[in-house]
RODO-2510 file (C-alpha; in nm, 4 decimals, decimal comma):
residues 646
     n   res          X          Y          Z
     1     m    30,1127     4,7913     3,5222
     2     r    30,0902     4,7058     3,1792
     3     r    30,3450     4,5326     2,9337
     4     s    30,4455     4,7904     2,7154
     5     a    30,7365     5,0103     2,6189
     6     r    31,0019     5,2089     2,7539
     7     a    31,2956     5,4431     2,6037
     8     a    31,6084     5,5442     2,7348
     9     g    31,9183     5,7097     2,5977
    10     v    32,1800     5,9783     2,6500
    11     l    32,1625     6,3620     2,5611
    12     a    32,5074     6,5030     2,5223
    13     s    32,4230     6,8247     2,3759
    14     a    32,2828     7,1288     2,5000
    15     a    32,1841     7,2626     2,1607
    16     l    31,8226     7,3789     2,1344
    17     l    31,5515     7,1308     2,0787
    18     l    31,3843     7,0788     1,7451
    19     p    31,0579     7,2910     1,7593
    20     l    30,7418     7,1232     1,7678
    21     l    30,4270     7,2403     1,6386
    22     s    30,3007     7,5394     1,8313
    23     a    30,0841     7,8387     1,7814
    24     a    30,2071     8,1575     1,8192
    25     p    29,9474     8,4091     2,0251
    26     p    29,7725     8,6891     1,8049
    27     a    29,9436     9,0074     1,8556
    28     g    29,8372     9,3196     2,0681
    29     a    29,6597     9,1359     2,3595
    30     e    29,5082     9,3141     2,6059
    31     a    29,6577     9,3782     2,9480
    32     p    29,5587     9,1432     3,1923
    33     r    29,2796     9,2188     3,4415
    34     e    29,3640     9,1887     3,8110
    35     s    29,1363     8,8773     3,8679
    36     s    29,2251     8,6670     3,5673
    37     l    29,4708     8,3756     3,4986
    38     q    29,6666     8,6064     3,3147
    39     g    29,6803     8,8618     3,5872
    40     q    29,7913     8,5986     3,8533
    41     f    30,0888     8,5038     3,6357
    42     a    30,1910     8,8869     3,6143
    43     r    30,1645     8,9630     3,9635
    44     a    30,3307     8,6227     4,0819
    45     a    30,6179     8,7176     3,8231
    46     a    30,6646     9,0680     3,9379
    47     r    30,6460     8,9914     4,3046
    48     h    30,9491     8,7150     4,2830
    49     g    31,1352     8,8787     4,0113
    50     v    31,0531     8,6556     3,7521
    51     p    31,0146     8,7186     3,3907
    52     e    30,6651     8,6625     3,3200
    53     s    30,7331     8,4969     2,9967
    54     v    30,9811     8,2516     3,1893
    55     l    30,6959     8,1818     3,4301
    56     l    30,4078     8,1061     3,1496
    57     a    30,6658     7,8880     2,9829
    58     v    30,7360     7,6722     3,2603
    59     s    30,3667     7,6336     3,3673
    60     y    30,2714     7,5775     2,9881
    61     l    30,5429     7,2984     2,9667
    62     q    30,4029     7,1332     3,3115
    63     s    30,0349     7,2060     3,2838
    64     r    29,9308     7,4153     2,9758
    65     w    29,8112     7,6711     3,2379
    66     d    29,5296     7,4085     3,3625
    67     a    29,4472     7,3604     3,7295
    68     h    29,2549     7,0194     3,6711
    69     g    29,0214     7,1016     3,9674
    70     g    29,3010     7,0568     4,2283
    71     a    29,3451     6,6994     4,1008
    72     p    29,6839     6,5885     4,0871
    73     s    29,9056     6,4465     3,7834
    74     v    30,0411     6,1085     3,7831
    75     t    30,3565     6,1988     3,9653
    76     g    30,1601     6,4249     4,2446
    77     g    30,1681     6,7443     4,0540
    78     y    29,9398     7,0029     4,1488
    79     g    29,7863     7,3084     3,9904
    80     p    29,9422     7,5319     3,6703
    81     m    30,2869     7,5072     3,8278
    82     h    30,2645     7,1208     3,8930
    83     l    30,3920     7,1783     4,2356
    84     t    30,4374     6,8090     4,3267
    85     d    30,3334     6,6205     4,6584
    86     a    30,3575     6,2617     4,5828
    87     v    30,3436     6,1698     4,9279
    88     t    30,0050     6,2692     4,9362
    89     a    29,8967     6,1847     4,5925
    90     l    30,0544     5,8472     4,6013
    91     t    29,8123     5,5481     4,5821
    92     e    29,8521     5,1727     4,5000
    93     a    29,8624     5,1082     4,1226
    94     a    29,5430     5,0554     3,9469
    95     p    29,4915     4,6896     3,7958
    96     h    29,5094     4,5900     3,4164
    97     h    29,2634     4,7305     3,1924
    98     s    29,0969     4,4356     3,0786
    99     e    28,8144     4,1764     3,2087
   100     g    29,0448     3,8866     3,1738
   101     e    29,4618     3,8849     3,1760
   102     e    29,6215     3,9614     2,8589
   103     d    29,9166     3,7364     2,7583
   104     a    30,1867     4,0175     2,6714
   105     r    30,3587     3,8039     2,4178
   106     g    30,0640     3,6914     2,2488
   107     d    30,1846     3,4004     2,0787
   108     s    30,0621     3,0565     2,1738
   109     s    30,3819     2,8756     2,0506
   110     r    30,5224     2,9021     2,4098
   111     a    30,3803     2,9480     2,7956
   112     v    30,1734     3,2635     2,8758
   113     r    30,3865     3,5167     3,0262
   114     s    30,1953     3,7929     3,1914
   115     g    30,1761     4,0088     3,5177
   116     a    30,3907     4,0260     3,8236
   117     a    30,3102     4,1763     4,1629
   118     v    30,3184     4,5541     4,1703
   119     p    30,5120     4,7012     4,4551
   120     v    30,4110     5,0313     4,5882
   121     p    30,6980     5,2612     4,6632
   122     a    30,7692     5,4202     5,0421
   123     a    30,7123     5,7741     5,0494
   124     e    31,0542     5,8182     5,2053
   125     s    31,2266     5,6973     4,9035
   126     l    31,0694     5,9403     4,6563
   127     p    31,3181     6,1729     4,4930
   128     a    31,2825     6,5953     4,5468
   129     r    31,1341     6,6429     4,2206
   130     l    30,8137     6,4487     4,3568
   131     r    30,8191     6,6644     4,6589
   132     t    30,8530     7,0458     4,5666
   133     l    30,5071     7,1658     4,6944
   134     e    30,6644     7,1221     5,0583
   135     r    30,9649     7,3495     4,9521
   136     a    30,7249     7,5964     4,7746
   137     s    30,5128     7,6186     5,0830
   138     a    30,8300     7,7274     5,3135
   139     l    30,9373     7,9900     5,0530
   140     s    30,6205     8,1307     5,0192
   141     g    30,4555     8,1158     5,3164
   142     i    30,1450     7,9619     5,1622
   143     p    29,9823     7,6597     5,3387
   144     a    30,0292     7,3287     5,1599
   145     e    29,6809     7,2909     5,1060
   146     e    29,5962     7,6340     4,9362
   147     l    29,8908     7,5412     4,6885
   148     r    29,7085     7,2121     4,5988
   149     t    29,3526     7,3834     4,5790
   150     r    29,3718     7,7372     4,5078
   151     t    29,5481     7,8578     4,1406
   152     a    29,6781     8,1978     4,2305
   153     e    29,8312     8,0588     4,5297
   154     n    29,9961     7,7961     4,3158
   155     i    30,1412     7,9984     4,0820
   156     e    30,2783     8,2250     4,3627
   157     g    30,4433     7,9051     4,4694
   158     g    30,5724     7,8025     4,1500
   159     a    30,7433     8,1920     4,1034
   160     a    30,8844     8,1602     4,4592
   161     l    31,0808     7,8065     4,3625
   162     l    31,2096     7,9748     4,0267
   163     a    31,3246     8,2700     4,2170
   164     a    31,5175     8,0384     4,4509
   165     a    31,6474     7,8486     4,1796
   166     q    31,8064     8,1560     4,0467
   167     r    31,9526     8,2472     4,3710
   168     e    32,0927     7,9040     4,4364
   169     s    32,2689     7,9527     4,0607
   170     g    32,4418     8,2387     4,1843
   171     l    32,2484     8,4763     3,9670
   172     a    32,0733     8,7807     3,9940
   173     a    31,7000     8,8180     3,9273
   174     s    31,7629     8,9510     3,5873
   175     a    31,4402     9,1035     3,4070
   176     d    31,5804     8,9260     3,0755
   177     p    31,4543     8,5558     3,0327
   178     a    31,7624     8,4732     2,8524
   179     d    31,9587     8,4498     3,2189
   180     w    31,6908     8,2140     3,3713
   181     y    31,8033     7,9071     3,1643
   182     g    31,9752     7,7331     3,4559
   183     a    31,6959     7,8195     3,6922
   184     v    31,4474     7,6444     3,4844
   185     a    31,6971     7,3637     3,4490
   186     r    31,7046     7,3184     3,8264
   187     y    31,2988     7,3697     3,8333
   188     s    31,2633     7,0904     3,6212
   189     g    31,3968     6,8418     3,9501
   190     a    31,5968     6,6190     3,7099
   191     e    31,9037     6,4542     3,8636
   192     d    32,1131     6,4781     3,5449
   193     s    32,2250     6,7192     3,3127
   194     a    32,0818     6,5668     2,9997
   195     t    31,6907     6,5709     3,1506
   196     a    31,7443     6,9233     3,2953
   197     t    31,8947     7,0678     2,9695
   198     t    31,6237     6,8973     2,7773
   199     y    31,3537     7,0604     3,0017
   200     a    31,4998     7,3996     2,9935
   201     n    31,5111     7,3721     2,6001
   202     d    31,1470     7,3003     2,5793
   203     v    31,0742     7,5988     2,7981
   204     f    31,2594     7,8279     2,6009
   205     d    31,1187     7,6755     2,2877
   206     v    30,7838     7,7764     2,4384
   207     i    30,9203     8,1469     2,5082
   208     r    31,0648     8,1705     2,1370
   209     t    30,7275     8,0567     1,9462
   210     g    30,4593     8,1841     2,1930
   211     e    30,1407     8,0138     2,2820
   212     s    29,7933     8,0749     2,3346
   213     r    29,4737     7,8580     2,4387
   214     t    29,1863     7,8512     2,6737
   215     t    29,2291     7,6642     2,9567
   216     d    29,0383     7,4411     3,1699
   217     s    28,8753     7,7330     3,3740
   218     g    28,7581     7,8865     3,0494
   219     q    29,0032     8,1598     3,0355
   220     v    29,2529     8,2700     2,7589
   221     v    29,6009     8,2607     2,8540
   222     t    29,8624     8,4309     2,5999
   223     l    30,2337     8,4229     2,5659
   224     p    30,3729     8,6341     2,3275
   225     a    30,6487     8,5098     2,0781
   226     a    30,9893     8,5908     2,1471
   227     p    31,1888     8,4563     1,8791
   228     a    31,5218     8,6431     1,9575
   229     v    31,5584     8,4877     2,2923
   230     a    31,8977     8,3145     2,3019
   231     p    31,9432     8,1501     2,6743
   232     a    32,2847     8,0945     2,8171
   233     t    32,2826     7,7266     2,7964
   234     g    32,6182     7,7025     2,9780
   235     q    32,4583     7,7701     3,3007
   236     v    32,3554     7,4157     3,3098
   237     a    32,7287     7,3008     3,3849
   238     a    32,6919     7,4970     3,7275
   239     l    32,4200     7,3153     3,8749
   240     g    32,6121     7,0044     3,9726
   241     l    32,4375     6,7467     3,8105
   242     r    32,5228     6,4210     3,7586
   243     p    32,6444     6,3681     3,3684
   244     p    32,4315     6,1912     3,1010
   245     a    32,3933     5,8222     3,1805
   246     t    32,5650     5,5975     2,9162
   247     g    32,4571     5,3037     2,6916
   248     p    32,3656     5,1803     2,3851
   249     v    32,0277     5,4206     2,3353
   250     e    31,8659     5,4838     2,0260
   251     c    31,6928     5,8100     2,0828
   252     p    31,7017     6,1589     1,9078
   253     r    31,9452     6,4072     2,0308
   254     s    31,6189     6,6093     2,1221
   255     v    31,5106     6,4148     2,4049
   256     a    31,6876     6,2662     2,7365
   257     c    31,7724     5,9087     2,7351
   258     e    31,9241     5,6592     2,9642
   259     w    31,9840     5,2875     2,8915
   260     i    31,8159     5,0501     3,1671
   261     p    31,8200     4,7207     3,0044
   262     a    31,5174     4,4597     3,0499
   263     p    31,7069     4,1245     3,1240
   264     y    31,7210     3,8126     2,8660
   265     e    31,7318     3,5284     3,0959
   266     e    31,6961     3,1608     3,0713
   267     f    31,5162     2,9524     3,3540
   268     g    31,5336     2,6267     3,2577
   269     e    31,2800     2,3728     3,1068
   270     g    31,2310     2,6067     2,8144
   271     d    31,1185     2,9115     3,0010
   272     y    31,3094     3,2623     2,9430
   273     g    31,2290     3,5962     2,9762
   274     n    31,1485     3,9065     2,9050
   275     h    31,1699     3,9505     2,5544
   276     d    31,2801     3,8051     2,2441
   277     k    31,6070     3,8485     2,0109
   278     a    31,5731     3,9454     1,6624
   279     n    31,7257     4,1059     1,3440
   280     r    31,4910     4,3958     1,2863
   281     p    31,4182     4,5600     1,0354
   282     s    31,6347     4,3195     0,8122
   283     s    31,4495     4,0188     0,8547
   284     q    31,0908     4,2028     0,8956
   285     s    30,9932     4,5493     0,8941
   286     i    30,8866     4,7625     1,1729
   287     d    30,5361     4,9124     1,0898
   288     y    30,3883     5,0390     1,4137
   289     i    30,4468     5,2521     1,7192
   290     v    30,2236     5,1476     2,0311
   291     v    30,1339     5,3894     2,2850
   292     h    30,0696     5,2659     2,6557
   293     d    30,0320     5,4077     2,9890
   294     t    30,2277     5,1964     3,2807
   295     e    29,9581     5,1827     3,5498
   296     a    30,2339     5,2382     3,8137
   297     t    30,4859     5,5063     3,9193
   298     w    30,8026     5,5969     3,7585
   299     d    31,0233     5,3890     3,9968
   300     v    30,7669     5,0910     4,0002
   301     t    30,7822     5,0556     3,6304
   302     l    31,1639     5,0381     3,6150
   303     k    31,1712     4,7816     3,8691
   304     l    30,9060     4,5938     3,6485
   305     v    31,0812     4,5987     3,3372
   306     q    31,4440     4,4567     3,5003
   307     d    31,2200     4,1750     3,6242
   308     p    31,3202     3,8882     3,4157
   309     t    31,0030     3,6703     3,5024
   310     y    30,7893     4,0098     3,3998
   311     v    30,7441     4,1456     3,0425
   312     s    30,9113     4,3885     2,8334
   313     w    30,8844     4,6924     2,6147
   314     q    31,1414     4,9322     2,4244
   315     y    31,1013     5,2740     2,5929
   316     s    30,9666     5,4236     2,9255
   317     l    30,8512     5,7931     2,9373
   318     r    30,8741     5,9633     3,3095
   319     s    30,5667     6,2188     3,3466
   320     s    30,6993     6,4677     3,5529
   321     d    31,0108     6,6111     3,3008
   322     g    30,9833     6,3777     3,0183
   323     h    31,2571     6,1888     3,0717
   324     v    31,3209     5,8572     2,8724
   325     a    31,4604     5,5369     2,9488
   326     q    31,5329     5,2467     2,6881
   327     h    31,5063     4,8915     2,7718
   328     l    31,5632     4,6750     2,4658
   329     p    31,7682     4,7503     2,1510
   330     l    31,5148     4,8378     1,8547
   331     k    31,6058     4,5141     1,6686
   332     d    31,4599     4,3045     1,9500
   333     v    31,0926     4,2171     2,0109
   334     g    30,9399     4,3369     2,3367
   335     w    30,6224     4,1663     2,5000
   336     h    30,3939     4,4520     2,5412
   337     a    30,0925     4,4664     2,3116
   338     g    29,9372     4,1208     2,3634
   339     n    29,9379     4,0446     1,9976
   340     w    30,2578     3,8670     1,8691
   341     f    30,2114     3,9562     1,4997
   342     v    30,2260     4,3416     1,6464
   343     n    30,4776     4,2695     1,8821
   344     a    30,6890     4,1360     1,6143
   345     k    30,6436     4,4621     1,3964
   346     s    30,6183     4,7417     1,6567
   347     v    30,8032     4,9458     1,8998
   348     g    30,6218     5,0061     2,2403
   349     l    30,6241     5,3171     2,4422
   350     e    30,5025     5,3094     2,7970
   351     h    30,3964     5,6344     2,9265
   352     e    30,3664     5,6844     3,3190
   353     g    29,9884     5,7245     3,3947
   354     f    29,7025     5,5769     3,5075
   355     l    29,4085     5,5248     3,2767
   356     t    29,1364     5,4929     3,5304
   357     a    29,2394     5,8103     3,7362
   358     p    29,1193     6,0783     3,4598
   359     d    29,2406     6,3566     3,6632
   360     s    29,6025     6,1995     3,6848
   361     w    29,6934     6,4239     3,4094
   362     y    29,9662     6,3870     3,2008
   363     t    30,2317     6,6706     3,1749
   364     e    30,2923     6,8746     2,8313
   365     a    30,6857     6,7665     2,8968
   366     m    30,5962     6,3751     2,8699
   367     y    30,3570     6,4589     2,5701
   368     r    30,6646     6,6429     2,3852
   369     s    30,9307     6,4180     2,4526
   370     s    30,6750     6,1303     2,3476
   371     a    30,6166     6,3153     2,0088
   372     r    30,9928     6,3799     1,9460
   373     l    31,0831     6,0471     1,9945
   374     v    30,7966     5,8932     1,7711
   375     r    30,9013     6,1107     1,4937
   376     h    31,2600     5,9923     1,5075
   377     l    31,1094     5,6349     1,5287
   378     a    30,8789     5,7164     1,2363
   379     a    31,1544     5,8893     1,0427
   380     r    31,3976     5,5874     1,0857
   381     y    31,1719     5,3139     1,0023
   382     d    30,9584     5,5048     0,7297
   383     i    30,6372     5,4505     0,9471
   384     p    30,3488     5,6600     0,8329
   385     i    30,2248     5,9033     1,1130
   386     d    29,8681     5,8073     1,1351
   387     r    29,6190     5,6457     1,3495
   388     q    29,6908     5,2977     1,1273
   389     h    30,0579     5,2794     1,2486
   390     i    30,0545     5,5076     1,5585
   391     l    29,8352     5,2954     1,7515
   392     g    29,7022     5,2723     2,1318
   393     h    29,7782     4,9522     2,3260
   394     d    29,3402     4,9673     2,3160
   395     n    29,3655     4,9633     1,9446
   396     v    29,5479     4,6225     1,9077
   397     p    29,3328     4,3469     1,8257
   398     g    29,2964     4,0058     2,0129
   399     t    29,4750     3,7180     1,8157
   400     v    29,1813     3,4735     1,8222
   401     t    28,8600     3,4489     1,9837
   402     s    28,9266     3,3592     2,3157
   403     t    29,1854     3,6481     2,3700
   404     i    28,9838     3,9419     2,2962
   405     k    28,8173     3,9642     2,6206
   406     g    29,1783     3,9922     2,7760
   407     m    29,3219     4,2825     2,5718
   408     h    29,4208     4,6095     2,7435
   409     t    29,2266     4,9388     2,7013
   410     d    29,4947     5,1655     2,7745
   411     p    29,5770     5,4656     2,7274
   412     g    29,1945     5,4896     2,7159
   413     p    28,9864     5,7687     2,6560
   414     y    29,1774     6,0505     2,8627
   415     w    29,4953     6,0141     2,6134
   416     d    29,4809     6,3696     2,4191
   417     w    29,5542     6,2177     2,0734
   418     a    29,4581     6,5682     1,8899
   419     h    29,6962     6,7582     2,1111
   420     y    29,9715     6,4440     2,0417
   421     f    29,9225     6,4731     1,6687
   422     r    29,9561     6,8487     1,6525
   423     l    30,2926     6,7933     1,8130
   424     l    30,3976     6,5258     1,5761
   425     g    30,3291     6,7737     1,3154
   426     r    30,0219     6,5961     1,1838
   427     p    29,7205     6,7912     1,2897
   428     i    29,3701     6,6153     1,2217
   429     t    29,2259     6,8584     0,9754
   430     p    28,9545     6,7815     0,6948
   431     s    29,0547     6,6799     0,3713
   432     a    28,7226     6,6648     0,1990
   433     g    28,3680     6,8432     0,1648
   434     p    28,0731     6,7847     0,3543
   435     d    27,9473     6,4729     0,1331
   436     a    28,2906     6,2679     0,1823
   437     g    28,2897     5,8972     0,2244
   438     v    28,4996     5,8811     0,5221
   439     v    28,5373     6,0710     0,8472
   440     t    28,8077     6,0898     1,0885
   441     i    28,7039     6,1315     1,4514
   442     r    28,8086     6,4571     1,6201
   443     p    28,6273     6,5844     1,8872
   444     d    28,7282     6,9072     2,1219
   445     f    28,9185     6,7209     2,3553
   446     g    28,8575     6,9642     2,6611
   447     a    28,5214     7,0333     2,5795
   448     h    28,3865     6,6564     2,4937
   449     r    28,2901     6,5337     2,8261
   450     p    28,1062     6,2136     2,7873
   451     v    28,0313     6,0170     3,1082
   452     y    28,2302     5,7333     3,1749
   453     t    28,1995     5,4933     3,4672
   454     g    28,4001     5,2536     3,6782
   455     c    28,7029     5,4364     3,7289
   456     v    28,6827     5,4086     4,1026
   457     t    28,3554     5,1833     4,1894
   458     a    28,1841     4,9561     3,9305
   459     g    27,8973     5,1507     3,7862
   460     e    27,9671     5,5017     3,9605
   461     a    28,0492     5,7558     3,7405
   462     c    28,4238     5,8905     3,6680
   463     a    28,5090     6,2603     3,7552
   464     p    28,4195     6,4818     3,4331
   465     h    28,7113     6,5011     3,1950
   466     g    28,7964     6,5934     2,8528
   467     s    28,7750     6,2897     2,6109
   468     g    28,9091     6,2007     2,2684
   469     a    28,6529     5,9521     2,2028
   470     v    28,2790     5,9238     2,1003
   471     r    28,0181     5,6909     2,1795
   472     l    27,8550     5,4841     1,9233
   473     h    27,4717     5,4018     1,9048
   474     t    27,2510     5,1885     1,7235
   475     g    27,0264     5,4643     1,5888
   476     p    27,0536     5,8305     1,5352
   477     s    26,9542     5,9269     1,9063
   478     a    27,1285     5,9376     2,2471
   479     d    26,8903     5,7319     2,3959
   480     a    26,9165     5,4499     2,1486
   481     p    27,1368     5,1376     2,2789
   482     l    27,4974     5,1297     2,2617
   483     v    27,6302     4,8996     1,9516
   484     k    27,7215     4,5572     2,0606
   485     d    28,0865     4,3993     2,0499
   486     i    28,0230     4,0069     2,0430
   487     g    28,3748     3,9693     2,0959
   488     l    28,3803     4,1336     2,4160
   489     r    28,0272     3,9653     2,4862
   490     p    27,9200     3,6479     2,2948
   491     g    27,5979     3,6452     2,4711
   492     g    27,5046     3,9473     2,2891
   493     q    27,4664     4,2093     2,5561
   494     d    27,4825     4,5859     2,4887
   495     s    27,8167     4,7498     2,5427
   496     t    27,8494     4,9860     2,8370
   497     t    27,9770     5,3213     2,9510
   498     g    28,2561     5,1492     3,1390
   499     v    28,5952     5,3343     3,1066
   500     n    28,7751     5,0175     2,9963
   501     d    28,4836     4,8974     2,7912
   502     t    28,5923     4,9765     2,4102
   503     g    28,3013     4,7895     2,2436
   504     a    28,0877     5,0992     2,1347
   505     r    28,4029     5,3663     2,1237
   506     a    28,5964     5,5528     1,8205
   507     s    28,8816     5,7590     1,9153
   508     t    29,0341     6,0734     1,7820
   509     g    29,2112     6,0132     1,4664
   510     q    29,0536     5,6672     1,3695
   511     s    28,8795     5,6899     1,0139
   512     y    28,5768     5,5087     0,9045
   513     a    28,3290     5,4899     0,6083
   514     v    28,0305     5,6852     0,6333
   515     a    27,7137     5,4496     0,6002
   516     e    27,4520     5,7629     0,6686
   517     r    27,4121     6,1109     0,7711
   518     l    27,1104     6,2296     0,9433
   519     g    27,0706     6,5523     1,0985
   520     d    27,3358     6,6125     1,3538
   521     w    27,4097     6,2347     1,3473
   522     t    27,6688     6,0224     1,1504
   523     a    27,6855     5,6589     1,1104
   524     i    27,9971     5,4589     1,0388
   525     w    28,0706     5,0912     0,9738
   526     y    28,2031     4,9381     1,2908
   527     l    28,2398     4,5749     1,3677
   528     g    27,9866     4,4776     1,0798
   529     q    27,7333     4,6946     1,1884
   530     k    27,5779     5,0584     1,1510
   531     a    27,7129     5,2616     1,4525
   532     w    27,5612     5,6373     1,4962
   533     f    27,7608     5,8978     1,6879
   534     h    27,6518     6,2534     1,7460
   535     n    27,8126     6,4901     1,5086
   536     p    27,6670     6,8427     1,4902
   537     r    27,7471     7,0932     1,2417
   538     q    27,8019     7,3797     1,4843
   539     e    28,0196     7,1483     1,7043
   540     p    28,1583     6,8752     1,5126
   541     t    28,3268     6,5702     1,6546
   542     a    28,4913     6,4251     1,3250
   543     v    28,5993     6,5729     1,0241
   544     n    28,5605     6,5134     0,6578
   545     a    28,8481     6,2831     0,5121
   546     r    28,9347     6,0886     0,1595
   547     g    29,0607     5,7580     0,1587
   548     l    29,0579     5,3913     0,0147
   549     v    28,7877     5,1709     0,1424
   550     l    28,7385     4,7956     0,1059
   551     t    28,4262     4,6024     0,0970
   552     p    28,3422     4,1793     0,0023
   553     r    28,4181     4,1178    -0,3522
   554     e    28,1502     4,0506    -0,5794
   555     g    27,9553     3,7248    -0,5120
   556     l    28,0694     3,7098    -0,1416
   557     a    27,7939     3,8031     0,1368
   558     s    28,0385     3,8144     0,3892
   559     v    28,4212     3,7916     0,4566
   560     p    28,6273     3,6793     0,7565
   561     v    28,8129     3,9414     0,9966
   562     y    29,1406     3,8055     1,1505
   563     g    29,3011     3,9495     1,4460
   564     r    29,6759     3,8995     1,3018
   565     a    29,8147     3,8418     0,9269
   566     y    29,9815     3,4927     0,9314
   567     p    30,0918     3,3102     0,6220
   568     e    29,9254     3,0432     0,4613
   569     a    30,0091     2,6488     0,5797
   570     s    30,2157     2,5943     0,2803
   571     a    30,4608     2,8838     0,3642
   572     y    30,6059     2,7346     0,6734
   573     p    30,9427     2,5296     0,6530
   574     a    31,0265     2,2136     0,8272
   575     g    31,0537     2,2640     1,2096
   576     v    30,8320     2,5542     1,2345
   577     p    30,4879     2,4704     1,3234
   578     v    30,2079     2,5827     1,1382
   579     q    30,0172     2,8566     1,3111
   580     a    29,6377     2,8586     1,2647
   581     v    29,4642     3,1277     1,0532
   582     s    29,1838     3,1501     1,2887
   583     p    28,9020     3,4033     1,2106
   584     l    28,7648     3,6453     1,4858
   585     p    28,3787     3,6052     1,5472
   586     y    28,2956     3,9077     1,3441
   587     q    28,1707     3,9428     0,9707
   588     l    28,2370     4,1896     0,7196
   589     l    27,9195     4,1955     0,4840
   590     a    27,8260     4,2791     0,1941
   591     g    27,7520     4,6535     0,1174
   592     q    27,9526     4,7717     0,4131
   593     r    28,2794     4,9577     0,3635
   594     y    28,5888     4,9888     0,6043
   595     v    28,8761     5,2321     0,5808
   596     v    29,2156     5,0485     0,4195
   597     g    29,5697     5,0808     0,6084
   598     d    29,8512     4,9058     0,5048
   599     r    29,8888     4,5883     0,2895
   600     t    30,1233     4,3214     0,4173
   601     p    30,2083     3,9767     0,3451
   602     g    30,1341     3,7378     0,5809
   603     e    30,3980     3,6884     0,8251
   604     y    30,5274     3,5074     1,1487
   605     y    30,8149     3,5593     1,3283
   606     f    30,9212     3,2257     1,5208
   607     a    31,1023     3,2739     1,8185
   608     p    30,9867     3,0465     2,0776
   609     v    31,3203     2,9190     2,2315
   610     f    31,5783     3,1186     2,4315
   611     d    31,8786     3,0222     2,1462
   612     s    31,7808     3,2647     1,8716
   613     s    32,0124     3,0921     1,6182
   614     g    31,6690     2,9225     1,5122
   615     h    31,4634     3,2162     1,4885
   616     r    31,3513     3,3032     1,1518
   617     v    31,0501     3,5022     0,9846
   618     v    30,7959     3,2785     0,8038
   619     r    30,6629     3,5069     0,4921
   620     g    30,3947     3,3549     0,2451
   621     q    30,1911     3,4449    -0,0501
   622     e    29,8631     3,5195     0,1243
   623     e    29,8098     3,9171     0,1330
   624     y    29,6258     4,1107     0,3803
   625     y    29,4791     4,4340     0,4445
   626     q    29,5093     4,6040     0,7731
   627     i    29,1253     4,7785     0,8177
   628     q    28,9831     5,0081     1,1040
   629     f    28,7140     4,7705     1,2076
   630     g    28,6211     4,8769     1,5441
   631     h    28,8086     5,0389     1,8104
   632     r    29,0695     4,7725     1,7275
   633     v    29,2090     4,7521     1,3695
   634     a    29,1783     4,4104     1,2213
   635     f    29,3075     4,2470     0,9041
   636     v    29,1216     4,0753     0,5902
   637     k    29,2833     3,8920     0,3076
   638     v    29,3630     4,0679    -0,0256
   639     a    29,1796     3,7802    -0,2428
   640     d    28,8120     3,8239    -0,0334
   641     v    28,7682     4,2137    -0,0713
   642     r    28,7998     4,5034    -0,3493
   643     v    28,9221     4,8495    -0,2854
   644     s    28,7980     5,1813    -0,4021
   645     q    28,8271     5,5490    -0,3467
   646     a    28,5581     5,7012    -0,0972
***
């Protein structure tokens, strides 16, 4: 598992969740054909006495109606209804995603703190929410293997579970969706009332707003909007679930949170774990939110963050139902991103999942909880909702040349950034005409399926899967070599199609300055070179955008690029060791342009000791711009460049 972030908190209110961005379906949809996916939902709903809108909305919240080719989710959930069989799906956690080992703290002022052994939970210890397929089989009479692999049977099993949940709530099989609130809450498998309530609220938000989309089977499924539905939220009290956990959580009321603290423990000889005390944002700003995936199951994730010899993050998010756990106060610094400058100014979110298992898909419930949490944090700390500030762990730069190869690559090319930003209320859309000087990467996630290798065996192709990343070539041709990353490969070797190789990859939401356009190909400035990606007009993989760009100031042939924005030597007071301002091995050359993010003073948070009374922020006069330099962001000195509007 990776050092990342987790969140938790307490939800005591049954008020309906704040709506996320959703698309209401067109009016007047035709009646579903018998063999269609829409028809399968209709038949299963009628057979089990479940309102079709309830069945559709529950399925949407779990899978967005996708079947994923019979592959399980990260929590062992199969098919559109996410029937869980984690006993069958359980495998050992994947290794860290890097060619070396990342120091999660990312600061040379103290000993490196990295990984711990990742335990694998015993099957018999798995909670009921991870074993619903077995019960669906007993209720429906459908063999477990068919529930896993056949869509119609999977929907039938989910309908049987919902009908049973309604009976167990002591309620009749009403035709009114509002009467099924308690059954939906029970379907979540949550053990506490806050998580069950949050899940049910999200399902009914889908019912009220409606949805329509083309699934991974190529079929359009539609749920008409029913804004007048007012569910009986009081039904959750009759489920007998434990009350919300208490603790000093910092979560919005629209997500279910609990407090599971990471330890702050001294070991002697100057060593301690697993985070640093701070006074954010009073002493320094919080400018970033870093998205990770856990590379472990939920239970393993919680064990790791509670290990004082391991590392830490602020929040963890559970895949099955979107439940959140918080581990650190937001004022403290987690060790999760591998770059101390970023750690000191960020909040880390760990999402239950596995990068190299592309079909171990994320649920809609987790995407929605994560989006609500990010919106809350962004509003609290005035963080712009864009890809310069909402970073993947794979967008965080190495601190110096020697750390580049060890940086992690999660959440990787299978995280759906486009959908995530729609949920954040900031969909990625064009903001300029066809001759714009900036493009923002935006392929169609479901249809865009570049081949990646190395998910299971080195060199072997990964299972086909939607991706939000484009591949970058040295010329306007798919046969041209991939661009090089001399930080990852100092010997000058070409980048590869490896799922963990970020050397020739640009991801959804990232913006780059246009270097050239030729037919169906667009070139951008990337890692000090011209990089081409396929961008046909009929099926574009980027949108045109406006933005500020920078280039070396007049008279400079090149300027250095940095992985952190540290102050000049004269800014450090006595007792605080000067941190080297060491450039990365790349060059930003005259004539090249890169999109500008933040402007920030050089800053270093000194916190290498357990006693926090000596911790302090060092801030200098030297200023930096953050830029989108490659797949990862980087920093250049303001004095070295000039900025213009593209």
